[in-house]
LUMRO-653273 format. One record per residue (C-alpha): residue in three letters; x, y, z. Coordinates in Angstrom, 3 decimals, m for minus. Each point is the difference from the previous one (the first is absolute). Example, Ala and Ser with C-alpha at 12.3 -4.5 7.8 and 13.67 -1.06 7.14 Angstrom:
<pts>
+--------+----------+----------+----------+
: residu :        x :        y :        z :
+--------+----------+----------+----------+
:    Ala :   12.300 :   m4.500 :    7.800 :
:    Ser :    1.370 :    3.440 :   m0.660 :
+--------+----------+----------+----------+
</pts>
This chain:
<pts>
+--------+----------+----------+----------+
: residu :        x :        y :        z :
+--------+----------+----------+----------+
:    Met :    0.015 :   m0.120 :   m0.192 :
:    Asp :    1.474 :    3.103 :   m1.030 :
:    Lys :    0.041 :    3.669 :    2.164 :
:    Lys :   m3.360 :    1.390 :   m2.018 :
:    Glu :   m1.678 :   m3.271 :    0.600 :
:    Ala :    0.899 :   m0.111 :    3.816 :
:    Val :   m1.414 :    4.055 :   m0.070 :
:    Lys :   m2.705 :   m1.393 :   m1.533 :
:    Lys :   m0.931 :   m2.438 :    2.416 :
:    Leu :    0.253 :    2.198 :    2.765 :
:    Met :   m2.270 :    2.358 :   m1.178 :
:    Asp :   m2.670 :   m2.789 :   m0.904 :
:    Ile :    0.211 :   m1.467 :    3.872 :
:    Phe :   m0.505 :    3.770 :    1.294 :
:    Gly :   m2.393 :    1.260 :   m2.668 :
:    Asp :   m1.197 :    3.581 :    1.199 :
:    Met :    1.367 :   m0.376 :    3.689 :
:    Asp :    1.447 :    2.974 :    1.143 :
:    Ile :    3.763 :   m0.394 :   m0.075 :
:    Ile :    0.521 :    2.614 :    2.780 :
:    Gly :   m2.556 :   m2.159 :    2.258 :
:    Val :    1.837 :   m3.257 :   m1.022 :
:    Leu :    3.244 :    1.422 :    1.243 :
:    His :   m1.549 :    1.616 :    2.967 :
:    Thr :   m1.341 :   m3.198 :    1.070 :
:    Ile :    3.447 :   m1.856 :   m0.872 :
:    Leu :    1.205 :    2.658 :    2.115 :
:    Val :   m1.604 :    0.120 :    3.204 :
:    Ala :    0.143 :   m3.802 :   m0.139 :
:    Ala :    3.543 :   m0.032 :   m0.165 :
:    Ser :    0.976 :    2.915 :    2.457 :
:    Lys :   m1.743 :   m1.164 :    2.773 :
:    Tyr :    2.524 :   m3.203 :    0.148 :
:    Ile :    2.895 :    2.660 :   m1.010 :
:    Ile :   m0.774 :    2.678 :    2.787 :
:    Ile :   m0.262 :   m3.250 :    2.507 :
:    Ile :    3.670 :   m1.449 :   m1.234 :
:    Leu :    1.683 :    3.668 :    0.283 :
:    Phe :   m1.434 :    0.598 :    3.303 :
:    Ala :    1.154 :   m3.333 :    1.393 :
:    Ile :    3.569 :    1.064 :   m1.182 :
:    Tyr :   m0.531 :    3.360 :    1.739 :
:    Thr :   m1.152 :   m1.896 :    3.055 :
:    Trp :    2.487 :   m2.380 :   m0.053 :
:    His :    3.133 :    2.315 :   m0.221 :
:    Cys :   m1.643 :    2.466 :    2.883 :
:    Phe :    1.217 :   m3.183 :    2.230 :
:    Thr :    3.205 :   m1.364 :   m1.914 :
:    Val :    1.785 :    2.902 :   m0.254 :
:    Phe :    1.164 :   m0.263 :    3.528 :
:    Leu :    1.609 :   m2.845 :   m0.891 :
:    Gly :    3.710 :    0.726 :   m0.603 :
:    Asn :    2.336 :    2.944 :    0.721 :
:    Asn :    0.568 :    0.600 :   m3.845 :
:    Thr :   m1.051 :    3.687 :   m0.523 :
:    Asp :    0.043 :   m0.291 :   m3.702 :
:    Arg :   m2.452 :   m2.642 :    0.328 :
:    Lys :   m2.169 :    1.859 :    1.817 :
:    Glu :    0.003 :    2.815 :   m1.949 :
:    Lys :   m0.760 :   m1.796 :   m3.159 :
:    Val :   m3.234 :   m1.621 :    2.225 :
:    Tyr :   m0.903 :    3.307 :    0.795 :
:    Lys :   m0.131 :    1.133 :   m3.367 :
:    Arg :   m2.148 :   m3.067 :   m1.323 :
:    Gln :   m2.245 :    0.665 :    2.624 :
:    Lys :   m0.834 :    3.760 :   m1.186 :
:    His :    0.057 :   m1.519 :   m3.514 :
:    Ile :   m2.299 :   m2.746 :    0.406 :
:    Met :   m2.302 :    2.505 :    2.462 :
:    Tyr :   m0.112 :    2.450 :   m3.710 :
:    Cys :   m1.090 :   m2.730 :   m2.190 :
:    Ile :   m2.968 :   m1.048 :    2.441 :
:    His :   m0.605 :    3.302 :    0.089 :
:    Phe :    0.012 :    0.544 :   m3.837 :
:    Ile :   m1.987 :   m3.369 :   m1.044 :
:    Cys :   m2.588 :    0.895 :    2.315 :
:    Ser :   m0.381 :    3.396 :   m1.155 :
:    Leu :   m0.090 :   m1.398 :   m3.775 :
:    Val :   m2.374 :   m2.648 :    1.193 :
:    Leu :   m2.560 :    2.764 :    1.806 :
:    Tyr :    0.269 :    2.254 :   m3.310 :
:    Leu :   m0.832 :   m2.545 :   m2.215 :
:    Asn :   m3.018 :   m1.250 :    2.104 :
:    Ser :   m1.363 :    3.980 :   m0.401 :
:    Leu :    2.230 :    1.465 :   m2.735 :
:    Asp :   m0.008 :    2.902 :    2.149 :
:    Ile :    2.687 :    2.618 :   m0.605 :
:    Lys :   m0.093 :    0.979 :    3.923 :
:    Ile :    1.588 :   m3.565 :    0.860 :
:    Ile :    2.607 :    0.887 :   m1.851 :
:    Ile :    0.387 :    3.572 :    1.175 :
:    Tyr :    0.071 :   m1.046 :    3.631 :
:    Tyr :    2.330 :   m3.022 :   m1.084 :
:    Leu :    2.539 :    2.437 :   m0.602 :
:    Ile :   m0.171 :    2.568 :    2.933 :
:    Gln :    0.042 :   m2.846 :    2.019 :
:    Leu :    3.117 :   m1.207 :   m1.613 :
:    Val :    1.668 :    3.013 :    0.072 :
:    Phe :   m0.904 :    0.106 :    3.826 :
:    Phe :    1.602 :   m3.556 :    0.458 :
:    Ile :    3.227 :    1.276 :   m1.673 :
:    Phe :    0.053 :    3.054 :    1.898 :
:    Val :   m0.574 :   m1.582 :    3.246 :
:    Asp :    2.389 :   m2.628 :   m0.508 :
:    Lys :    2.559 :    2.748 :   m1.041 :
:    Thr :   m0.572 :    2.832 :    2.622 :
:    Tyr :   m0.224 :   m2.750 :    2.667 :
:    Ser :    3.489 :   m1.717 :   m0.673 :
:    Tyr :    1.513 :    3.629 :   m0.224 :
:    Val :   m2.013 :    1.364 :    3.423 :
:    Tyr :    0.372 :   m3.206 :    2.150 :
:    Lys :    3.618 :   m0.807 :   m0.496 :
:    Gly :    0.676 :   m3.800 :    0.286 :
:    Leu :   m3.902 :   m0.794 :    0.043 :
:    Ser :   m1.365 :   m3.128 :    0.499 :
:    Lys :   m0.626 :   m0.654 :   m3.496 :
:    Thr :   m2.244 :   m3.088 :    0.518 :
:    Leu :   m2.191 :    1.909 :    1.844 :
:    Leu :   m0.457 :    3.038 :   m2.703 :
:    Asn :   m0.037 :   m2.918 :   m2.503 :
:    Asn :   m2.836 :   m1.579 :    1.834 :
:    Met :   m1.759 :    3.771 :    0.771 :
:    Leu :   m0.072 :    0.309 :   m3.629 :
:    Met :   m1.188 :   m3.128 :   m0.807 :
:    Leu :   m2.647 :    0.023 :    2.447 :
:    Met :   m1.114 :    3.250 :   m1.126 :
:    Ala :   m0.325 :   m1.064 :   m3.897 :
:    Thr :   m1.905 :   m2.812 :    1.137 :
:    Gly :   m2.597 :    2.370 :    1.626 :
:    Phe :    0.223 :    2.513 :   m2.924 :
:    Ile :   m1.042 :   m2.898 :   m2.449 :
:    Met :   m2.795 :   m1.435 :    2.202 :
:    Leu :   m1.627 :    3.380 :    0.660 :
:    Gly :    0.574 :    1.027 :   m3.928 :
:    Arg :   m2.370 :   m3.068 :   m0.745 :
:    Leu :   m2.351 :    0.934 :    2.816 :
:    Gly :   m0.470 :    3.494 :   m1.093 :
:    Lys :    2.539 :    2.490 :   m1.457 :
:    Gly :   m1.191 :    2.723 :    2.870 :
:    Tyr :    1.369 :   m2.380 :    2.545 :
:    Ala :    3.097 :   m0.158 :   m1.757 :
:    Ala :    0.771 :    3.123 :   m0.667 :
:    Arg :   m1.241 :    1.559 :    3.356 :
:    Gln :    2.911 :   m3.046 :    1.851 :
:    Met :    2.749 :    1.367 :   m2.686 :
:    Ala :   m0.516 :    3.547 :    1.450 :
:    Phe :    0.255 :   m1.097 :    3.275 :
:    Ala :    3.050 :   m2.264 :   m0.412 :
:    Ala :    2.063 :    2.454 :   m2.224 :
:    Ala :   m0.977 :    3.079 :    2.905 :
:    Ile :    1.419 :   m2.585 :    2.911 :
:    Cys :    2.845 :   m1.296 :   m1.715 :
:    Phe :    0.988 :    4.010 :   m0.986 :
:    Ile :   m0.391 :    1.076 :    3.635 :
:    Ser :    1.925 :   m3.527 :    1.303 :
:    Leu :    2.930 :    1.248 :   m1.324 :
:    Phe :    0.924 :    2.124 :    2.792 :
:    Ile :   m0.391 :   m2.205 :    2.644 :
:    Pro :    3.864 :   m1.134 :   m0.319 :
:    Tyr :    0.596 :    3.474 :    0.869 :
:    Leu :   m2.627 :    0.342 :    2.632 :
:    Ile :    1.409 :   m3.386 :    1.629 :
:    Glu :    3.539 :    1.477 :   m0.352 :
:    Lys :   m0.396 :    3.249 :    1.375 :
:    Phe :   m2.039 :   m0.796 :    3.012 :
:    Ala :    1.158 :   m2.341 :    1.659 :
:    Tyr :   m2.547 :    0.330 :    2.990 :
:    Phe :   m3.053 :   m1.429 :   m0.465 :
:    Asp :    0.114 :   m1.949 :    2.197 :
:    Arg :   m0.414 :    2.866 :    2.938 :
:    Phe :   m3.829 :    0.450 :   m0.852 :
:    Gly :   m1.471 :   m3.116 :    1.196 :
:    Phe :   m3.190 :    1.112 :    1.387 :
:    Ile :   m0.241 :    3.197 :   m2.527 :
:    Tyr :   m0.352 :   m2.423 :   m2.503 :
:    Ala :   m2.747 :   m2.232 :    2.003 :
:    Val :   m1.685 :    3.262 :    0.674 :
:    Ile :   m0.460 :    0.958 :   m4.151 :
:    Gly :   m1.191 :   m3.330 :   m0.494 :
:    Ile :   m2.654 :   m0.153 :    2.297 :
:    Ile :   m1.123 :    3.362 :   m1.414 :
:    Leu :    0.209 :   m0.809 :   m3.280 :
:    Leu :   m1.998 :   m3.278 :    0.456 :
:    Ala :   m2.425 :    1.578 :    2.224 :
:    Leu :   m0.610 :    2.889 :   m2.797 :
:    Val :   m2.135 :   m2.386 :   m1.487 :
:    Phe :   m2.769 :    0.329 :    2.284 :
:    Val :   m0.413 :    3.675 :   m0.616 :
:    Ile :    0.430 :    0.339 :   m3.746 :
:    Gly :    0.566 :   m3.893 :   m0.886 :
:    Glu :   m2.506 :   m1.537 :   m2.601 :
:    Glu :   m1.385 :   m3.904 :    0.589 :
:    Lys :    1.111 :   m1.949 :   m3.239 :
:    Tyr :   m0.544 :   m3.787 :   m0.411 :
:    Gly :   m1.734 :   m0.542 :    3.337 :
:    Ala :    3.507 :    1.926 :    1.469 :
:    Lys :    0.014 :    3.804 :    1.486 :
:    Asn :    3.916 :    0.352 :   m0.812 :
:    Trp :   m0.198 :    2.409 :   m2.975 :
:    Ile :    0.884 :    3.482 :   m0.341 :
:    Ile :   m1.666 :    1.377 :   m3.234 :
:    Ile :    1.116 :    3.464 :   m1.460 :
:    Gly :   m1.556 :    1.099 :   m3.348 :
:    Lys :    0.596 :   m3.519 :   m2.188 :
:    Phe :    2.598 :   m1.272 :    1.922 :
:    Ala :   m0.136 :   m2.288 :    2.939 :
:    Leu :    2.811 :   m0.635 :    2.443 :
:    Gln :   m0.321 :   m3.047 :    2.699 :
:    Pro :    2.567 :    1.389 :    2.959 :
:    Ser :    0.531 :   m3.136 :    1.640 :
:    Glu :    2.254 :   m0.722 :   m3.207 :
:    Phe :    2.346 :    2.872 :    1.082 :
:    Val :   m0.012 :   m0.396 :    3.569 :
:    Lys :    1.044 :   m3.611 :   m0.171 :
:    Ile :    3.627 :    1.550 :   m0.847 :
:    Ile :    0.037 :    2.594 :    2.863 :
:    Tyr :   m1.344 :   m2.656 :    1.878 :
:    Val :    2.477 :   m2.176 :   m0.698 :
:    Phe :    2.333 :    2.954 :    0.956 :
:    Phe :   m1.271 :    0.636 :    3.462 :
:    Ala :   m0.031 :   m3.800 :    1.192 :
:    Ala :    3.465 :   m0.403 :   m1.344 :
:    Ala :    1.309 :    3.398 :    1.332 :
:    Leu :   m1.347 :   m0.661 :    3.655 :
:    Leu :    0.791 :   m3.724 :    0.248 :
:    Ala :    3.746 :    0.704 :   m1.061 :
:    Lys :    0.445 :    1.738 :    3.025 :
:    Ser :   m1.729 :   m1.992 :    2.489 :
:    Thr :   m1.055 :   m2.957 :    0.515 :
:    Ser :   m0.699 :   m0.005 :    3.632 :
:    Phe :   m3.751 :   m1.098 :    1.176 :
:    Lys :   m1.321 :    3.511 :    0.766 :
:    Asn :    1.373 :    1.446 :   m3.276 :
:    Val :   m1.952 :   m3.180 :   m1.920 :
:    Ile :   m3.012 :    0.786 :    1.965 :
:    Lys :    0.160 :    3.875 :   m1.060 :
:    Val :    0.769 :   m0.903 :   m3.867 :
:    Ser :   m2.646 :   m3.064 :   m0.221 :
:    Ile :   m2.835 :    3.017 :    1.201 :
:    Phe :    1.084 :    1.374 :   m2.971 :
:    Ala :   m0.455 :   m2.490 :   m1.975 :
:    Ala :   m2.904 :   m0.963 :    1.055 :
:    Ile :   m1.829 :    3.540 :   m0.525 :
:    His :    0.985 :   m0.331 :   m3.378 :
:    Val :   m1.245 :   m3.478 :   m0.801 :
:    Leu :   m3.244 :    0.981 :    1.806 :
:    Ile :   m0.539 :    3.150 :   m2.208 :
:    Leu :    0.125 :   m2.352 :   m2.850 :
:    Val :   m2.112 :   m2.785 :    1.653 :
:    Ala :   m2.832 :    2.626 :    0.607 :
:    Glu :    0.272 :    1.166 :   m3.657 :
:    Lys :   m0.475 :   m3.465 :   m1.050 :
:    Asp :    3.346 :   m0.301 :   m1.877 :
:    Leu :    0.721 :   m3.257 :    1.441 :
:    Gly :    2.728 :   m0.861 :   m2.622 :
:    Ala :    2.106 :    3.166 :    1.060 :
:    Ala :   m0.578 :   m0.987 :    3.787 :
:    Leu :    1.435 :   m3.637 :   m0.584 :
:    Ile :    3.004 :    1.845 :   m1.688 :
:    Phe :    0.591 :    2.132 :    2.443 :
:    Tyr :   m0.438 :   m2.132 :    3.026 :
:    Ile :    2.259 :   m3.241 :   m1.692 :
:    Thr :    2.810 :    2.509 :   m0.893 :
:    Tyr :    0.288 :    1.311 :    3.701 :
:    Ile :   m0.049 :   m3.506 :    1.450 :
:    Val :    2.739 :   m0.744 :   m2.158 :
:    Ile :    2.208 :    3.122 :    0.837 :
:    Leu :   m1.061 :   m0.180 :    3.331 :
:    Phe :    1.314 :   m3.851 :    0.302 :
:    Val :    3.439 :    1.013 :   m2.140 :
:    Ala :    0.394 :    2.730 :    1.937 :
:    Ser :   m0.243 :   m1.469 :    3.293 :
:    Arg :    0.829 :   m3.655 :   m0.657 :
:    Asn :   m2.652 :   m0.861 :    2.464 :
:    Ala :   m2.331 :   m3.049 :   m1.290 :
:    Ile :   m2.289 :    0.623 :    2.966 :
:    Tyr :   m1.304 :    3.494 :   m1.992 :
:    Leu :   m0.076 :   m1.919 :   m3.180 :
:    Gly :   m2.418 :   m2.758 :    1.627 :
:    Ala :   m1.889 :    2.907 :    2.030 :
:    Gly :   m0.719 :    1.720 :   m3.557 :
:    Phe :   m1.025 :   m2.795 :   m1.793 :
:    Ala :   m2.572 :   m1.125 :    2.780 :
:    Ala :   m1.143 :    3.668 :    0.194 :
:    Gly :   m0.403 :   m0.164 :   m3.847 :
:    Thr :   m2.176 :   m2.665 :    0.439 :
:    Val :   m2.042 :    0.919 :    2.790 :
:    Ala :   m0.782 :    3.329 :   m1.965 :
:    Ser :   m1.160 :   m2.083 :   m3.185 :
:    Val :   m2.619 :   m1.793 :    1.931 :
:    Val :   m1.080 :    3.060 :    1.539 :
:    Ala :    0.257 :    2.186 :   m3.249 :
:    Tyr :   m2.384 :   m2.984 :   m1.848 :
:    Asn :   m2.247 :    0.140 :    2.805 :
:    Leu :   m0.640 :    3.603 :    0.341 :
:    Phe :    0.399 :    1.035 :   m3.702 :
:    Thr :   m2.578 :   m1.210 :   m2.763 :
:    His :    2.839 :    0.728 :   m2.902 :
:    Val :    2.142 :   m2.668 :    1.633 :
:    Gln :   m2.678 :   m2.477 :    0.177 :
:    Thr :   m0.610 :    0.878 :   m3.467 :
:    Arg :    3.855 :   m0.694 :   m1.480 :
:    Val :   m0.011 :   m3.252 :    2.346 :
:    Thr :   m3.035 :   m1.324 :   m1.645 :
:    Ala :    1.402 :    0.900 :   m3.536 :
:    Trp :    2.954 :   m1.639 :    0.992 :
:    Ser :   m1.414 :   m3.324 :    1.425 :
:    Asp :   m2.684 :   m0.873 :   m3.047 :
:    Pro :   m0.194 :    2.590 :   m2.396 :
:    Trp :   m2.066 :   m2.235 :   m2.168 :
:    Ser :   m3.068 :    0.013 :    2.322 :
:    Tyr :    0.404 :    4.016 :   m0.250 :
:    Ile :    1.136 :    0.154 :   m3.737 :
:    Asp :   m2.850 :    3.021 :   m0.558 :
:    Thr :    1.008 :    1.810 :    3.484 :
:    Ala :    3.008 :   m0.166 :    2.225 :
:    Gly :    1.659 :   m2.803 :   m1.870 :
:    Tyr :   m0.334 :    2.070 :   m3.378 :
:    Gln :    3.552 :    1.322 :   m0.515 :
:    Val :    1.579 :   m3.224 :    1.168 :
:    Ala :   m1.940 :   m2.545 :   m2.158 :
:    His :    0.537 :    2.231 :   m2.872 :
:    Ser :    3.966 :    0.135 :    0.733 :
:    Leu :    0.298 :   m3.768 :    0.044 :
:    Phe :   m2.247 :   m0.392 :   m2.783 :
:    Ala :    2.633 :    2.543 :   m2.113 :
:    Ile :    3.017 :   m1.993 :    1.206 :
:    Gly :   m1.056 :   m3.425 :   m0.370 :
:    Thr :   m1.356 :    1.250 :   m3.742 :
:    Gly :    3.225 :    1.509 :   m0.422 :
:    Gly :    2.033 :   m3.606 :    0.721 :
:    Trp :    3.572 :   m0.180 :   m0.204 :
:    Phe :    0.474 :    2.032 :   m3.010 :
:    Gly :   m2.715 :    2.301 :    0.020 :
:    Met :   m2.370 :    0.833 :   m2.960 :
:    Gly :    2.176 :    2.828 :   m1.568 :
:    Leu :   m0.207 :    3.663 :    0.685 :
:    Gly :   m3.332 :    1.468 :   m1.156 :
:    Glu :   m1.700 :   m3.663 :   m0.166 :
:    Gly :   m1.173 :   m0.420 :    3.698 :
:    Met :   m2.770 :    2.166 :    1.605 :
:    Pro :    1.586 :    2.076 :    2.736 :
:    Gly :   m2.627 :    2.397 :    0.185 :
:    Val :   m1.895 :   m2.751 :    1.607 :
:    Ile :    1.904 :    0.212 :    3.468 :
:    Pro :   m0.470 :    2.563 :    2.167 :
:    Val :    2.484 :    2.610 :    0.908 :
:    Ala :    2.185 :   m1.903 :   m2.980 :
:    Glu :    2.289 :    3.117 :   m0.013 :
:    Ser :    1.024 :   m0.146 :    3.436 :
:    Asp :   m0.862 :   m2.381 :    3.059 :
:    Phe :   m0.426 :   m2.684 :   m3.076 :
:    Ile :    2.719 :    0.598 :   m2.317 :
:    Phe :    1.515 :   m2.948 :    0.586 :
:    Ser :   m3.233 :   m2.009 :   m0.885 :
:    Ala :    0.228 :    1.708 :   m3.618 :
:    Ile :    2.789 :   m0.312 :   m0.156 :
:    Cys :    0.228 :   m3.778 :    0.395 :
:    Glu :   m3.092 :   m0.349 :   m2.524 :
:    Glu :    1.547 :    1.538 :   m3.345 :
:    Leu :    3.693 :   m0.849 :    0.782 :
:    Gly :    0.014 :   m3.143 :    1.849 :
:    Phe :    0.424 :   m1.262 :    3.645 :
:    Phe :    3.563 :   m0.525 :   m0.765 :
:    Phe :    0.404 :    3.791 :   m0.612 :
:    Gly :   m2.054 :    0.211 :    3.311 :
:    Ile :    2.805 :   m2.229 :    1.370 :
:    Cys :    2.995 :    2.200 :   m1.183 :
:    Ile :   m1.398 :    2.941 :    1.395 :
:    Ile :    0.015 :   m1.140 :    3.786 :
:    Leu :    3.257 :   m1.077 :   m0.852 :
:    Val :    1.310 :    3.189 :   m1.129 :
:    Glu :   m1.691 :    1.467 :    3.295 :
:    Ile :    1.519 :   m2.416 :    2.020 :
:    Ser :    3.620 :    0.768 :   m1.561 :
:    Cys :   m0.656 :    3.721 :    0.964 :
:    Phe :   m1.079 :   m1.068 :    3.371 :
:    Ile :    3.120 :   m1.885 :    0.503 :
:    Met :    2.544 :    3.227 :   m1.537 :
:    Phe :   m2.228 :    1.655 :    2.407 :
:    Ile :    1.283 :   m1.918 :    3.293 :
:    Asn :    3.644 :   m0.655 :   m1.646 :
:    Ile :    0.064 :    3.851 :    0.076 :
:    Ser :   m1.312 :    0.311 :    3.421 :
:    Leu :    2.447 :   m2.625 :    1.535 :
:    Lys :    2.873 :    2.362 :   m1.610 :
:    Met :   m0.492 :    3.062 :    1.452 :
:    Gln :    1.814 :    1.178 :    2.714 :
:    Arg :   m1.996 :    2.325 :    2.060 :
:    Arg :   m2.334 :   m1.936 :    2.008 :
:    Phe :   m2.776 :    2.708 :   m1.069 :
:    Tyr :    0.346 :   m0.622 :   m3.931 :
:    Lys :   m0.155 :   m3.749 :    0.650 :
:    Leu :   m2.906 :   m0.086 :    1.994 :
:    Ala :   m1.731 :    2.467 :   m2.612 :
:    Ala :    1.224 :   m2.168 :   m2.867 :
:    Leu :   m1.396 :   m2.925 :    1.695 :
:    Gly :   m3.279 :    1.501 :    0.391 :
:    Leu :   m0.671 :    1.299 :   m3.617 :
:    Ser :    1.113 :   m3.639 :   m0.864 :
:    Ile :   m2.792 :   m1.465 :    1.919 :
:    Glu :   m2.653 :    2.728 :   m1.025 :
:    Tyr :    0.542 :   m0.854 :   m3.207 :
:    Ile :    0.140 :   m3.648 :   m0.223 :
:    Phe :   m3.032 :   m0.273 :    2.660 :
:    Gln :   m1.964 :    1.988 :   m2.860 :
:    Val :    0.918 :   m2.060 :   m2.671 :
:    Phe :   m1.449 :   m2.928 :    2.166 :
:    Leu :   m3.017 :    1.626 :    0.862 :
:    Thr :   m0.263 :    0.826 :   m3.562 :
:    Ile :    0.117 :   m3.308 :   m1.627 :
:    Gly :   m1.420 :   m1.874 :    3.086 :
:    Gly :   m3.009 :    1.965 :   m1.013 :
:    Val :   m0.794 :   m0.758 :   m2.913 :
:    Thr :    1.387 :   m3.413 :   m0.006 :
:    Lys :   m2.330 :   m0.751 :    2.880 :
:    Phe :    2.367 :   m1.184 :    1.958 :
:    Ile :   m0.740 :    2.672 :    2.848 :
:    Pro :   m2.780 :    2.312 :    0.252 :
:    Ser :    0.019 :    2.872 :   m2.326 :
:    Thr :    1.459 :    3.369 :    1.873 :
:    Gly :    0.040 :    2.333 :   m3.321 :
:    Val :    3.277 :    1.038 :   m0.262 :
:    Thr :    2.065 :    0.551 :   m3.683 :
:    Leu :    2.797 :   m1.948 :   m1.347 :
:    Pro :    2.609 :    2.135 :    0.415 :
:    Leu :    1.329 :    1.788 :   m3.150 :
:    Val :   m2.361 :   m2.158 :   m2.000 :
:    Ser :   m3.616 :    1.244 :    1.140 :
:    Tyr :   m1.399 :    3.477 :   m1.140 :
:    Gly :    0.234 :    2.613 :    2.638 :
:    Gly :    1.874 :    3.304 :    0.224 :
:    Ser :    0.255 :   m0.376 :    3.949 :
:    Ser :    1.376 :   m3.724 :   m0.228 :
:    Val :    2.403 :    0.545 :   m2.838 :
:    Ile :    1.504 :    3.423 :    1.686 :
:    Ser :    0.353 :   m1.959 :    3.346 :
:    Thr :    1.557 :   m3.227 :   m1.889 :
:    Val :    2.415 :    2.270 :   m1.793 :
:    Ile :    0.991 :    1.701 :    3.249 :
:    Leu :    0.783 :   m3.163 :    1.684 :
:    Phe :    2.257 :   m1.166 :   m2.773 :
:    Ser :    1.626 :    3.288 :   m0.146 :
:    Ile :    0.862 :    0.646 :    3.742 :
:    Ile :    1.196 :   m4.058 :   m0.159 :
:    Gln :    2.288 :    0.289 :   m3.062 :
:    Gly :    1.091 :    3.607 :    2.141 :
:    Met :    0.986 :   m2.137 :    2.995 :
:    Tyr :    1.738 :   m2.179 :   m2.396 :
:    Val :    2.123 :    2.720 :   m1.564 :
:    Leu :    0.151 :    1.341 :    3.483 :
:    Asn :    1.976 :   m2.977 :    0.948 :
:    Gly :    1.895 :   m0.666 :   m3.143 :
:    Asp :    3.351 :    1.766 :    0.906 :
:    Lys :    1.150 :   m2.661 :    2.915 :
:    Glu :   m1.697 :   m2.464 :   m2.334 :
:    Glu :    2.130 :    0.749 :   m2.853 :
:    Leu :    3.237 :   m0.165 :    2.038 :
:    His :   m1.132 :   m3.300 :    0.866 :
:    Glu :   m0.690 :   m1.168 :   m3.603 :
:    Lys :    3.469 :    1.136 :   m0.934 :
:    Arg :    1.319 :   m1.764 :    2.529 :
:    Asp :   m1.468 :   m2.979 :   m0.905 :
:    Gly :   m0.577 :   m0.035 :   m3.229 :
:    Arg :   m3.926 :    0.115 :   m0.520 :
:    Ser :   m3.337 :    1.575 :   m0.878 :
:    Arg :   m2.056 :    1.992 :    2.649 :
:    Asp :   m3.042 :   m0.965 :   m1.884 :
+--------+----------+----------+----------+
</pts>
C-alpha cells in the first residue's frame, strides 16, 4: 500500500470527523498517563535527592524537578485550552509561567543558599492549584494568581526582617494579645460563611483572621516557652493558648481550633520534654471533643456525616458522599482533565479540591500530592533541628506541625478518614488568606534556613557535603 492509499484509507475511517476533536480525545487520554508518570518522577526526586553527597547530582535533580513542573503545567494548560478553545487560558498560562520563573529567580537570589527542595515543592503545589482552579472556574485561578503574586513579592523582604530584627522572641505576650484581638474581631465585624463565623468581608474581599493569627500564635508559644518551661510559666502560656482555641470554637471554626491546639501541645512537649504535658494535652483534647459533640449541633452533624454519609446523602452526608463518589469515579488514573464533573462536589475549589483532583487526574496523582506535602514537612523538621537558637527551633517546629496537620485534616476529611473540618489544602486550594499565610510560612522557614546557613556552610566545606 503506497502513501496515497494509506492516507485515503485513514480518511475513509475518520470520514467527516473533526480532526481537532480526534486529536483532543487522544491528547486527553494520553496526557493523564504522561502527567502521572512525570509527577511520580518528581515525587521520587523529593526523597532520593537527599541520598549521597554529590552536589552536582543534586543540582541536576533540582533542575529536573523544575523542568518536570513546567512540563506538567504546559500539558495541563494545553488540555484545558483544547477543552474550551478559550484564549484566556493561554493568557493565564503565560502569566503563570512568568510568575514561576520570577519566583524561582528572585527567591534564589534573595534567599541565599535556600532549600531548593522547598522552593520546587512550593511552585509545584501552586501549579497544581492553578491548573485545577482554572478547570473549576477561571475567576478562581485569576484571583489565586493575584494573591500568590502579591505575597511572593512581599515575602522577598522576610530574610531582611529576620536578619535585621533578631529579637522576635521578646514579644511573646504581645503576639498573644494581637492574636486574640484579631480572632475576636469577627464577633464585631465578622460574617458567617460555610457554617462558621470566622470571616471578615470588606467589599469583594473575604479574609480569615485565623489564617494569619496561626503564624503569630506559633511565635507567641515559641517565644514564651523558649525562655522558661517552669510550671508557673507553662500555666500562664497555656491560659493564653486556650483563649485562642476557645474563641475559634465559639466561631465554629473547628479545623483551626484543632490546628492551634495540637500545635501548642507539640511545642510544649518538645520545649519541656515532659511527657505528662503531652498525655494531659491529649486527654484534655479528648474530653473537650466529647463536650463539644454534646453542646454543638454542627459538631454532631459532621460526626453523623462522617460515620454514615450514605444514609444522609441528601443532607448532612452530601459533601462527603459526593467526595467519595468523585475519588471512586476517577480511580487510579483519573478520567482526564476536563472529563469529570468536579462541579458536583460541594466547595470543590477549596475544602474538597483533593477530591476534584483525584476524579480528573487520578488517585496516583493524589498520592503524589500527599508525598510532596510530606516532603515539605520533612524539610521543615530538618530545618528546625538545625536551628541553634531555641526560639527559632520551636518556631520552625510549630509552623511545621501547623502545616502537616492542616494537610492531614483536609485529606482525612475528604476521604472519610476523619470528620470534615473545613480546612484548605495548603497552596492548592482556593483562598487568598490560605495561600498568603502558607507562602509566609514557607518564607519564614526558608529565612531561618538561610540565617543558619553561614555556620552550616563551614561544615559543608569541611565535610564536603551539601546542605539540602
